[in-house]
C-alpha positions as CSV (number, residue, x, y, z in Angstrom):
1,M,157.5,47.4,102.9
2,A,161.1,48.0,101.4
3,K,162.7,51.0,103.8
4,R,164.9,53.8,102.1
5,K,168.0,55.2,104.2
6,T,167.2,58.6,104.7
7,M,166.4,61.1,102.2
8,K,167.3,64.4,101.6
9,F,168.4,66.6,98.7
10,S,172.1,67.6,98.3
11,E,173.5,70.7,97.0
12,M,174.6,68.3,93.6
13,D,170.9,67.0,93.4
14,R,169.6,70.8,93.3
15,Y,172.5,71.8,91.1
16,L,171.6,68.6,88.4
17,F,167.9,68.9,88.8
18,G,168.6,73.0,88.1
19,E,171.1,72.0,84.8
20,G,167.8,69.1,84.1
21,T,170.0,66.3,84.0
22,H,169.4,64.3,87.2
23,Y,168.2,61.6,85.7
24,E,167.1,59.5,88.3
25,I,165.5,62.9,90.4
26,Y,162.2,60.5,90.5
27,K,164.4,58.9,93.1
28,L,163.8,62.2,95.3
29,M,161.1,63.5,94.2
30,G,157.4,62.6,95.2
31,A,157.3,60.6,98.0
32,H,159.4,57.6,99.7
33,P,158.9,54.8,102.8
34,T,162.1,55.5,104.7
35,T,163.1,55.6,108.3
36,Q,164.0,58.7,110.4
37,R,165.6,58.6,113.6
38,G,164.3,55.5,113.9
39,K,160.8,56.4,113.0
40,D,158.8,54.5,109.9
41,G,157.2,56.8,107.5
42,V,157.3,59.0,104.2
43,Y,159.8,61.3,102.8
44,F,157.9,64.0,100.6
45,A,159.2,66.4,98.0
46,V,157.7,68.4,96.0
47,W,159.5,71.2,92.8
48,A,156.9,74.2,93.2
49,P,159.3,77.7,92.7
50,H,156.4,80.6,93.2
51,A,154.9,79.1,95.8
52,E,154.0,80.7,99.3
53,S,154.1,77.7,101.2
54,V,153.6,73.9,100.3
55,S,151.9,71.1,103.0
56,V,150.7,68.0,102.7
57,V,147.4,66.5,103.2
58,G,146.6,63.3,103.2
59,D,144.5,60.4,105.1
60,F,147.0,60.3,107.4
61,N,146.6,63.9,108.7
62,K,142.4,64.3,107.4
63,W,143.2,66.6,104.7
64,D,144.4,69.4,107.5
65,P,146.5,71.8,105.0
66,D,148.0,73.0,108.9
67,K,149.1,69.5,110.2
68,N,151.9,69.1,107.9
69,V,154.0,72.1,106.4
70,M,156.4,71.0,104.0
71,K,160.5,73.1,104.5
72,C,162.2,75.0,101.4
73,D,165.6,75.4,102.7
74,N,166.6,76.6,99.0
75,D,166.0,79.1,96.0
76,M,164.7,76.7,93.5
77,G,161.5,76.3,95.3
78,I,161.4,72.0,96.5
79,Y,160.2,71.6,99.7
80,Q,160.7,68.9,101.8
81,L,159.5,67.2,104.7
82,F,159.5,63.8,106.5
83,V,156.1,62.4,107.8
84,P,156.1,59.4,110.7
85,K,153.8,56.7,110.1
86,V,152.5,57.2,106.7
87,R,151.6,53.8,105.4
88,E,152.1,52.3,102.1
89,G,148.6,52.9,100.7
90,D,148.3,56.4,102.1
91,L,145.9,58.8,99.8
92,Y,147.7,62.2,99.7
93,K,148.2,65.2,98.1
94,F,150.1,68.4,98.1
95,C,148.2,71.9,99.3
96,I,149.8,74.7,97.6
97,T,149.4,78.0,99.1
98,T,149.7,80.7,96.0
99,Y,151.5,83.7,95.5
100,K,147.3,85.1,95.9
101,G,146.7,83.5,98.5
102,K,144.5,80.7,96.9
103,L,145.2,77.0,97.9
104,L,145.7,74.8,95.1
105,F,145.1,71.2,96.0
106,K,147.3,69.2,93.8
107,A,148.3,65.5,92.9
108,D,151.8,64.4,93.1
109,P,153.8,65.1,89.8
110,Y,156.3,61.8,90.6
111,A,153.6,59.9,92.4
112,N,154.4,56.4,91.6
113,Y,150.6,55.0,91.6
114,A,146.9,57.3,92.0
115,E,143.5,56.9,93.3
116,H,141.3,55.5,91.0
117,R,139.3,57.6,88.8
118,P,137.0,59.7,89.3
119,G,139.4,59.9,92.6
120,T,142.1,61.8,91.7
121,A,144.5,61.8,94.7
122,S,148.1,60.4,94.8
123,C,148.5,57.2,96.6
124,V,151.9,56.0,98.5
125,Y,153.7,53.1,96.6
126,D,156.6,51.5,97.1
127,I,158.0,49.8,93.7
128,S,160.8,48.8,94.8
129,K,160.3,45.7,96.3
130,F,159.0,43.9,93.2
131,K,161.4,40.7,92.2
132,W,162.3,40.6,88.7
133,G,162.8,37.5,86.6
134,D,163.3,38.4,83.7
135,S,166.9,38.8,83.4
136,V,167.6,36.2,80.6
137,W,165.2,38.5,78.2
138,M,167.2,42.0,79.6
139,K,170.8,40.3,78.5
140,K,169.1,39.4,75.1
141,R,167.9,43.0,74.6
142,L,171.5,44.4,74.8
143,E,172.7,42.9,71.3
144,F,168.7,43.8,69.6
145,N,169.2,45.9,66.7
146,E,166.0,47.7,65.2
147,K,168.0,48.2,62.1
148,K,168.0,45.0,61.3
149,D,166.1,42.7,63.6
150,A,162.4,41.1,62.9
151,M,159.6,43.8,64.3
152,S,156.1,43.5,64.3
153,I,154.0,45.1,67.0
154,Y,150.7,44.9,67.9
155,E,149.3,47.8,69.2
156,L,147.1,47.6,72.0
157,H,144.3,49.3,74.8
158,P,144.3,47.4,77.3
159,G,140.8,48.5,78.7
160,S,139.2,47.2,75.2
161,W,140.7,44.4,74.1
162,K,138.6,42.1,76.2
163,K,136.3,42.9,79.2
164,H,135.1,41.0,82.0
165,P,131.1,41.4,82.0
166,I,129.9,44.3,83.1
167,N,127.5,44.2,86.4
168,D,126.8,46.2,89.5
169,R,130.1,45.1,91.5
170,D,132.6,45.2,88.4
171,E,131.5,49.1,86.1
172,D,134.4,48.8,83.9
173,G,135.3,45.0,83.2
174,F,139.0,45.8,83.1
175,Y,141.1,42.9,82.7
176,N,143.9,43.0,85.7
177,Y,147.5,43.8,84.1
178,R,148.0,40.3,85.5
179,E,145.4,38.9,83.9
180,L,146.0,40.1,80.9
181,A,149.5,39.3,81.1
182,H,148.1,35.9,80.4
183,S,145.8,36.1,78.3
184,L,147.5,38.6,75.8
185,A,151.0,36.8,75.6
186,D,149.2,33.2,75.0
187,Y,147.4,35.2,71.9
188,I,151.0,37.4,71.1
189,K,153.0,33.8,70.8
190,E,150.0,32.4,68.5
191,M,150.2,35.1,66.4
192,G,154.0,35.9,66.0
193,Y,154.0,39.7,67.1
194,T,157.5,40.0,68.4
195,H,156.3,43.2,70.5
196,V,153.1,44.6,71.9
197,E,152.9,48.7,72.3
198,L,149.9,49.8,74.9
199,M,148.0,53.0,74.7
200,G,147.4,54.9,77.5
201,I,149.0,53.4,80.9
202,A,150.4,56.5,81.9
203,E,148.0,58.1,85.3
204,H,145.3,59.7,83.6
205,P,141.6,61.1,84.3
206,Y,139.4,60.7,81.6
207,D,138.7,57.5,79.6
208,G,137.9,59.1,76.3
209,S,141.6,60.5,76.3
210,W,142.5,57.1,75.3
211,G,145.2,58.3,78.0
212,Y,146.8,60.7,75.3
213,Q,146.1,63.1,78.4
214,V,148.3,62.5,80.8
215,T,147.7,63.6,84.8
216,G,150.7,61.2,86.4
217,Y,153.4,60.6,84.7
218,Y,154.7,58.2,86.9
219,A,152.0,56.0,87.5
220,P,150.8,53.2,85.4
221,T,146.6,53.9,85.3
222,S,145.4,52.6,88.9
223,R,142.2,51.2,86.1
224,Y,144.2,47.9,85.5
225,G,145.5,47.2,89.2
226,T,148.6,48.5,91.5
227,P,152.0,49.3,90.3
228,E,153.1,45.5,90.8
229,D,150.5,44.2,88.9
230,F,151.7,46.2,86.1
231,Q,155.7,45.1,86.8
232,Y,154.4,41.6,86.6
233,F,152.8,42.0,83.0
234,V,155.9,43.4,82.1
235,N,158.2,40.7,83.7
236,Y,155.6,37.9,82.0
237,M,155.9,39.1,78.9
238,H,159.8,39.3,78.8
239,K,159.5,35.7,79.7
240,N,158.0,35.1,76.9
241,K,159.8,36.4,74.9
242,I,157.4,39.6,73.6
243,G,158.8,42.8,73.9
244,V,157.0,46.0,75.4
245,I,156.6,49.6,74.0
246,L,155.1,52.4,76.0
247,D,153.1,55.3,74.3
248,W,154.4,58.2,75.6
249,V,153.0,62.0,76.0
250,P,155.8,64.7,75.8
251,A,153.5,66.9,74.1
252,H,151.1,68.3,76.3
253,F,148.9,67.5,79.4
254,P,145.6,68.4,80.7
255,K,143.8,71.2,82.7
256,D,142.5,69.3,84.8
257,A,142.3,70.9,88.6
258,H,144.7,68.2,90.5
259,G,147.5,68.4,87.7
260,L,150.4,69.8,86.5
261,A,148.8,73.2,84.8
262,D,149.6,76.3,87.1
263,F,151.1,74.2,89.5
264,D,151.8,76.4,91.7
265,G,149.7,79.1,90.6
266,T,152.1,80.3,88.1
267,P,152.5,78.5,84.5
268,T,155.5,76.0,86.5
269,Y,155.2,73.1,83.6
270,E,154.0,75.0,80.6
271,Y,155.0,77.8,78.7
272,A,153.8,81.3,80.2
273,D,152.6,82.2,76.8
274,P,149.3,81.3,75.9
275,R,150.7,81.6,72.4
276,K,153.5,79.1,73.1
277,G,151.7,77.5,76.1
278,E,148.6,75.6,75.0
279,H,147.1,73.7,72.1
280,P,143.9,75.4,70.9
281,D,142.8,72.4,68.7
282,W,143.1,69.8,72.1
283,G,142.6,72.6,74.8
284,T,145.6,71.3,76.3
285,K,148.9,73.2,77.7
286,V,151.7,72.5,76.2
287,F,155.1,71.9,78.2
288,D,158.5,74.7,78.6
289,Y,161.1,72.9,77.0
290,G,163.3,75.9,77.8
291,K,162.7,75.3,81.3
292,N,165.7,72.9,82.9
293,E,163.4,71.7,85.7
294,V,160.4,70.8,83.0
295,K,163.3,69.2,80.7
296,N,164.8,67.2,83.7
297,F,161.1,66.1,84.5
298,L,160.2,64.5,81.4
299,I,163.7,63.0,80.5
300,A,163.8,61.3,84.0
301,N,160.2,60.4,83.1
302,A,161.8,58.4,80.1
303,L,164.3,56.7,81.9
304,F,162.4,55.9,84.9
305,W,159.9,53.6,82.6
306,I,162.9,51.9,80.8
307,Q,165.2,51.5,83.9
308,E,162.2,50.9,86.4
309,Y,159.8,49.3,84.7
310,H,161.9,47.6,82.2
311,I,160.1,48.7,79.1
312,D,162.0,48.1,75.8
313,G,161.2,51.1,74.2
314,L,158.6,54.2,74.0
315,R,156.9,55.3,71.2
316,V,156.8,59.5,71.1
317,D,152.9,60.9,70.7
318,A,152.4,64.0,68.4
319,V,156.4,65.0,67.8
320,A,155.3,67.2,65.1
321,S,153.3,69.6,67.9
322,M,155.9,69.8,69.4
323,L,159.0,70.9,66.4
324,Y,156.4,73.6,65.1
325,L,155.0,76.8,66.8
326,D,152.9,77.2,64.6
327,Y,151.0,73.7,64.6
328,G,147.1,74.1,65.0
329,R,147.6,77.7,65.6
330,D,146.3,80.3,62.6
331,A,148.1,83.7,62.1
332,G,149.0,85.3,65.4
333,Q,148.6,82.4,67.6
334,W,152.2,82.1,67.7
335,I,155.8,83.5,68.2
336,P,158.1,82.9,65.5
337,N,161.9,81.8,67.3
338,K,164.3,84.1,67.2
339,Y,165.1,83.3,63.5
340,G,161.7,84.4,62.3
341,E,161.3,80.5,61.4
342,N,157.9,78.6,62.8
343,K,160.7,75.5,64.2
344,N,161.0,75.2,68.4
345,L,164.5,75.8,69.2
346,E,163.9,74.2,72.3
347,A,162.4,71.3,71.9
348,I,164.4,70.4,69.3
349,E,167.0,70.3,71.8
350,F,165.4,68.4,74.0
351,F,164.8,65.7,71.2
352,K,168.3,65.4,71.2
353,H,168.8,65.1,74.3
354,L,166.3,62.7,75.1
355,N,167.0,60.5,72.6
356,S,171.0,60.6,73.2
357,V,170.4,60.0,77.5
358,V,167.8,57.4,77.0
359,L,169.1,55.4,74.0
360,G,172.9,55.5,75.2
361,K,172.0,54.7,78.9
362,N,170.0,51.7,77.5
363,K,171.5,49.8,74.7
364,G,168.9,47.4,73.1
365,T,166.1,49.9,73.5
366,V,163.9,52.7,71.1
367,M,162.3,55.9,70.3
368,I,159.8,55.6,68.2
369,A,158.3,59.4,66.4
370,E,155.3,59.5,65.8
371,E,156.1,62.8,63.4
372,S,153.2,63.3,61.0
373,T,155.1,66.1,58.7
374,A,158.8,65.4,56.3
375,W,160.5,66.9,59.3
376,P,164.1,65.6,58.2
377,M,166.3,63.3,59.8
378,V,164.0,62.7,62.6
379,T,166.1,59.2,63.2
380,G,169.3,60.9,62.3
381,K,172.0,61.3,64.4
382,A,172.2,63.8,66.8
383,E,175.7,64.9,66.9
384,E,174.6,65.1,62.6
385,G,171.7,67.4,63.3
386,G,169.2,64.9,63.5
387,L,166.7,64.2,66.6
388,G,168.8,61.1,67.5
389,F,165.2,58.5,67.2
390,S,165.1,55.0,66.6
391,L,162.2,55.2,64.4
392,K,159.7,56.9,62.8
393,W,156.1,56.4,61.8
394,N,155.7,56.1,58.2
395,M,152.7,58.0,58.1
396,G,153.3,59.5,54.2
397,W,153.1,55.7,53.8
398,M,150.0,54.7,55.5
399,H,147.8,57.6,54.0
400,D,148.7,56.2,50.6
401,F,147.8,53.0,50.8
402,L,144.6,53.7,52.5
403,E,143.9,55.9,49.8
404,Y,144.7,53.2,47.2
405,M,143.2,50.5,49.1
406,K,139.5,52.4,49.2
407,L,139.3,52.8,45.8
408,D,137.0,50.7,43.8
409,P,139.6,49.0,41.6
410,Y,138.1,49.8,38.4
411,F,139.7,53.6,39.4
412,R,143.1,52.0,41.0
413,K,144.7,51.9,37.7
414,Y,144.4,55.5,37.5
415,N,146.6,55.9,41.3
416,H,149.3,53.4,41.0
417,H,151.7,55.7,42.4
418,K,150.2,55.9,45.6
419,M,151.6,52.5,46.5
420,T,154.8,53.0,44.7
421,F,155.5,56.8,45.8
422,S,156.6,55.1,49.4
423,M,159.9,53.7,47.9
424,S,161.2,57.4,46.4
425,Y,161.4,58.0,50.0
426,A,161.7,54.6,52.2
427,Y,165.2,54.8,53.1
428,S,165.2,58.5,54.4
429,E,163.9,57.5,57.7
430,N,164.3,54.4,59.6
431,Y,160.2,53.6,59.1
432,V,157.3,51.3,61.1
433,L,154.9,51.2,58.6
434,V,151.6,51.8,60.8
435,L,148.2,51.0,60.7
436,S,147.3,52.4,63.8
437,H,144.1,53.4,66.6
438,D,143.5,56.3,65.0
439,E,143.0,55.2,61.4
440,V,139.5,52.8,63.0
441,V,137.8,55.9,64.9
442,H,135.9,59.1,64.1
443,L,134.1,58.1,61.0
444,K,137.0,56.4,59.3
445,C,135.5,53.3,59.1
446,S,137.0,49.9,60.5
447,M,139.8,48.2,58.2
448,I,137.9,45.9,56.3
449,N,135.4,48.2,55.5
450,K,137.4,50.6,54.3
451,M,137.5,47.9,51.8
452,P,135.6,48.1,48.6
453,G,132.9,45.3,47.9
454,L,130.5,43.0,49.4
455,G,131.2,40.2,51.4
456,Q,134.5,38.2,50.7
457,D,135.9,40.7,48.3
458,K,136.0,43.1,51.4
459,F,138.3,40.3,53.1
460,E,140.3,39.3,50.0
461,N,141.0,43.7,49.3
462,L,142.6,43.0,52.9
463,K,144.5,40.0,52.2
464,A,146.3,41.9,49.3
465,G,146.9,45.7,51.3
466,Y,148.3,43.1,54.1
467,S,150.4,41.1,52.1
468,Y,151.9,44.4,50.3
469,M,152.5,46.3,53.7
470,F,154.6,43.2,55.2
471,G,156.8,42.8,51.9
472,H,157.4,46.7,51.9
473,P,160.4,47.9,54.1
474,G,159.9,49.1,57.2
475,K,159.2,47.5,60.9
476,K,155.1,46.6,61.5
477,L,152.4,47.6,63.3
478,L,148.9,46.7,63.4
479,F,146.3,47.7,65.8
480,M,144.3,45.4,67.9
481,G,141.1,43.6,65.8
482,Q,142.9,44.7,62.6
483,E,144.2,40.9,62.2
484,F,140.2,39.3,62.0
485,G,138.6,41.9,60.5
486,Q,136.5,44.0,63.5
487,F,133.8,45.8,61.2
488,Q,132.8,48.2,64.1
489,E,135.0,51.1,64.5
490,W,137.2,51.2,67.6
491,S,135.4,52.1,70.8
492,E,137.4,52.3,74.2
493,A,133.9,52.0,76.1
494,R,133.5,48.3,74.7
495,E,135.9,45.0,74.0
496,L,136.7,43.8,70.3
497,D,134.0,41.6,68.9
498,W,135.9,38.6,69.3
499,F,132.4,36.9,68.6
500,L,132.9,37.5,65.1
501,L,136.0,34.6,65.5
502,A,132.9,32.3,65.1
503,E,132.6,32.9,61.0
504,P,134.8,31.3,59.0
505,E,135.7,34.6,57.0
506,H,137.3,36.3,60.1
507,Q,139.3,33.0,60.9
508,Q,140.6,33.2,58.1
509,L,142.1,36.5,57.7
510,Q,143.3,35.5,61.4
511,V,144.8,32.2,60.3
512,Y,145.9,34.6,56.9
513,V,147.6,37.1,59.0
514,K,149.2,34.7,61.5
515,E,150.9,33.5,58.0
516,L,152.3,37.0,57.3
517,L,153.7,37.2,60.6
518,T,155.3,33.9,60.7
519,L,157.0,34.8,57.2
520,Y,158.1,38.0,58.3
521,K,159.7,36.3,61.1
522,K,161.4,33.3,59.5
523,Y,162.7,35.5,55.9
524,P,165.6,38.0,57.2
525,A,165.0,39.0,53.8
526,L,161.8,40.6,55.4
527,Y,163.8,43.3,57.8
528,A,167.5,42.8,57.7
529,N,168.0,44.9,55.0
530,D,165.0,47.5,55.7
531,D,167.3,50.6,56.1
532,N,169.3,50.7,52.5
533,Q,168.8,49.6,49.3
534,E,170.2,46.8,48.6
535,G,166.7,44.2,50.5
536,F,164.3,45.9,47.7
537,E,164.1,45.8,43.7
538,W,160.9,46.3,41.6
539,I,160.3,43.8,39.2
540,N,157.4,45.9,37.7
541,A,156.1,48.9,39.4
542,D,154.2,49.8,36.1
543,D,151.9,47.4,35.6
544,A,149.3,50.3,36.5
545,A,146.5,49.0,33.6
546,R,146.4,45.6,35.5
547,S,147.0,46.9,39.1
548,I,149.5,44.1,39.6
549,F,152.6,44.8,41.1
550,S,156.0,42.5,41.6
551,F,159.0,43.1,43.4
552,V,161.6,41.2,45.6
553,R,162.8,41.0,49.2
554,K,166.2,40.4,49.0
555,S,168.9,38.5,52.0
556,P,171.9,40.1,53.4
557,T,173.2,36.4,52.7
558,G,171.8,36.5,49.1
559,R,170.3,33.1,50.1
560,N,166.2,32.8,51.0
561,N,165.1,36.1,48.5
562,L,161.4,36.4,48.3
563,L,159.4,37.7,44.9
564,F,155.8,39.3,45.5
565,V,153.2,39.3,43.1
566,I,150.0,41.2,44.3
567,N,147.3,41.1,42.3
568,Y,144.6,44.4,43.1
569,T,141.8,43.6,41.3
570,P,138.7,41.4,40.5
571,V,140.1,40.2,37.2
572,A,142.4,37.0,37.6
573,R,145.0,36.3,34.7
574,E,145.4,32.6,33.9
575,D,149.2,32.7,32.4
576,Y,150.7,36.0,34.5
577,R,154.3,35.7,33.1
578,V,156.6,37.8,35.5
579,G,160.1,38.7,35.1
580,V,162.9,37.4,37.9
581,P,166.2,37.5,38.4
582,K,168.0,34.7,37.9
583,R,167.6,31.5,36.0
584,K,166.5,29.6,39.0
585,Q,163.6,27.4,41.1
586,Y,160.5,29.7,42.8
587,K,158.8,27.4,45.0
588,L,155.7,29.2,45.8
589,I,155.1,29.9,49.6
590,L,152.2,32.0,50.3
591,N,149.0,31.6,48.2
592,S,145.8,34.0,49.5
593,K,143.9,31.1,47.6
594,D,145.0,28.7,49.9
595,P,141.6,26.6,51.2
596,R,142.9,27.8,54.7
597,F,143.0,31.5,53.9
598,G,139.2,30.7,52.4
599,G,140.2,30.4,48.9
600,D,139.1,27.8,46.5
601,T,142.6,26.9,44.6
602,P,144.5,23.6,45.8
603,V,148.0,23.8,45.3
604,E,148.8,21.7,42.5
605,Q,152.1,23.2,41.7
606,T,154.5,24.4,43.9
607,V,157.5,25.2,41.8
608,Y,158.0,27.2,39.1
609,K,161.5,27.0,36.7
610,A,162.0,30.2,35.2
611,V,162.8,29.9,31.7
612,K,165.0,32.4,29.7
613,K,162.4,34.1,28.3
614,E,162.4,38.2,28.3
615,C,159.6,39.8,30.4
616,D,160.2,42.7,33.1
617,G,162.8,43.8,31.2
618,R,164.4,40.6,32.7
619,D,166.0,37.9,30.3
620,F,164.9,35.5,32.7
621,S,160.7,34.6,33.9
622,F,158.0,32.2,34.2
623,A,154.2,31.8,34.1
624,Y,151.6,31.4,37.2
625,P,148.3,31.5,37.0
626,L,147.4,34.2,39.4
627,P,143.7,34.3,40.6
628,A,141.6,37.8,41.2
629,Y,142.9,39.9,44.1
630,G,145.7,36.9,44.6
631,V,148.5,37.2,46.5
632,A,152.0,35.0,45.8
633,V,155.2,35.0,47.5
634,F,157.6,32.9,45.8
635,L,161.2,31.6,47.7
636,Y,164.4,31.1,45.6
């Protein structure tokens, strides 16, 4: 086990922590193997500002609170102690005596590893010994520009993507991080995604929370292996040219007795007033964004994942719940800010600080906001009044898109605007188009079962829907299982229904999504101008009567542009004429009725020449046999 130099908080360390700017505070807080006065052991440090006393208890002292009492020689409430002979793998907690004399046994907020659930202790672990082999990726990452580069994300819950058979020796069936790395990398490369986004990596006690109620912010969950196993996972992804994004939850934390809630017998990490410090809907505590030490805990945590685990970005969960003081609260359950408004001014400044530091220190990484309202300038620069995020989930697009796609095709003509409205604000933020896990749980139906009709009609609708998603400006995110038409709603308790791929229609949908992902990465027209109006042009946004949409995606070079035509009804248009920008040849490069995708329309003609004939307000056009639910993409 690697040993660190003698450790202790200096006056400067305490000052920076008190200012909220000690960005490597995790190298001092927590449990760190070290050598002092020639003895091997572990240095422990914890912040408990209102405790009467604190001791370390664990395997090494038979959990006796009187054996290893920590010292506090400062007025900040930082307790420290070196304990000889403690070894890597030993379990421990902090025993906190509150000002009321009560004993609390708390897990270490900065622990690098945790006992496997249902155990709740922390575990001594040295994360510094892993030998990284991803230098090529890390160097190339410096050049990544999320506004101009391709980004297609596969959202994944590690515990339910695939499982081993469950038996007496393995009651969960979880893949280890290392097993997952190999199987997942092969699949992502085969499909053509650029990134994977992992749900539920930080340690959490309850599987049903999916990892969104965290007790161990600095610990990869032990469900799937050790921290070194997780480092191996990230390293292997990078070696296979796959970026890794983590879901990150700075909005709230659970009330579990061993967690952060009332950590030293008082509201330490949370707001003291329950009107700010509790989420009524979720039964959780809210971080106090006005307290420097708490902000430091969170900002250092974001940096920890990116700097120590080489993570490429964080998707920040529940941003709206942090920004609005009245989020999920009725009248009388919240406190206005000093201006009488519902904005949490402390959370706003927290985001500006967080994003400025994380992105400023780590070029090529991304911070993605899951923000469900119309809060302005989420991806605007902090110095110009924005929050400073790199990207924002486009929840408005998702809602309108799904509402349209659920409709019987007969009624789509009355809801045409649901598919076109998003272009009126497409450049107000830097967006990710998402079809996330939240849309396929809690009786919302799986993606395929949201589609109208029966049998093959559902698959044809979904292909048409995905085609629009990939043609629309914005980065892309699909939740696992959506790519092959998972019938059941997602559950964290079982693996995806991979057996469905024995059926032709599911195979063909998967091949179609793979083709969309391939085209997306191949043609810069689909991503390089996502952030400006130069990249998109409607050909016909108003063909509501026939529920047909046609538009162009334009590349920065003016070459290899793409024309999309999508039919959202079961009515074929044998001689559909589409207006085009130029008198050129248009090569059909994607036909959803190709037999490869389960269609019955062999391609007889692949090149169409525009003629001088007015259509869609254009001087030039060409005719094409557009099938029922047909999708056609032309290159010009």
